[in-house]
C-alpha positions in Angstrom: -2.5 -15.5 27.6 -3.7 -12.8 24.8 -6.2 -10.2 25.3 -8.8 -9.5 22.7 -11.1 -6.4 21.7 -14.1 -7.1 20.0 -16.0 -3.9 18.4 -18.8 -3.7 15.8 -18.6 -0.8 13.8 -20.5 -0.9 10.3 -18.8 0.1 6.9 -19.7 -0.9 3.8 -16.1 -1.4 2.2 -13.5 -3.2 4.4 -9.8 -3.5 3.5 -7.7 -6.1 4.9 -4.5 -6.1 5.1 -2.7 -2.2 5.7 0.2 -2.9 3.1 1.3 -0.7 0.2 -2.0 -2.4 -1.7 -4.7 -1.4 1.3 -3.1 1.7 2.0 -3.5 3.0 -1.5 -6.9 1.3 -2.1 -7.9 3.2 1.2 -6.3 6.5 -0.2 -7.8 6.0 -3.7 -11.7 5.4 -2.3 -10.9 8.5 0.2 -10.4 10.8 -2.6 -13.2 9.4 -4.4 -15.6 10.3 -1.3 -15.9 6.8 -0.1 -15.3 5.8 3.4 -13.5 2.3 4.5 -12.0 0.6 7.2 -8.1 -1.1 6.8 -7.4 -4.2 9.0 -3.9 -4.9 9.8 -3.1 -7.6 12.4 0.1 -6.2 13.3 0.0 -3.9 16.1 3.3 -1.6 15.0 4.2 0.1 11.9 6.7 -1.7 10.6 10.0 -0.4 8.4 10.9 -3.8 6.6 12.2 -4.3 2.5 14.9 -2.9 0.6 13.1 -2.1 -2.5 9.9 -1.4 -4.6 10.0 -1.8 -7.9 7.4 0.2 -9.7 6.7 -0.6 -13.3 5.0 2.1 -16.0 1.1 1.0 -15.0 2.4 1.6 -11.3 3.2 5.0 -11.9 0.1 5.9 -13.7 -1.8 4.8 -10.5 0.5 6.6 -8.0 -0.5 9.6 -10.5 -3.9 9.0 -10.1 -3.4 8.7 -6.2 -1.3 12.2 -6.3 1.8 10.7 -5.1 3.9 10.5 -8.0 5.7 13.7 -7.9 6.9 13.2 -4.2 8.1 9.6 -5.2 9.6 10.4 -8.1 12.2 12.7 -6.3 13.2 10.2 -4.2 13.5 7.4 -6.9 16.8 5.7 -8.3 15.7 4.7 -11.8 17.1 0.9 -12.4 19.0 1.2 -15.7 19.1 -2.9 -16.3 18.2 -5.8 -14.5 18.6 -9.7 -14.8 16.2 -12.4 -13.9 17.7 -15.5 -12.4 16.2 -18.5 -11.8 17.0 -20.3 -7.9 17.7 -23.8 -9.6 
């Protein structure tokens, strides 16, 4: 039997999903002085995933969020890649 907690809180901006996009959106809104709430169904933070590929526009977004410098220090540039069809 699962228990649920119900509460009411009024927010103008509700972000569904606490993944990288949801958290980046919340951070960008916060930097603009706007409050939001992030809803995530997972009970804990997960450390899953092998890599995140960030292309040029993604780096532009990270610059705007103030995160690019920290991430560039940890990034490993990809020199080449190949796309393969599963068939």
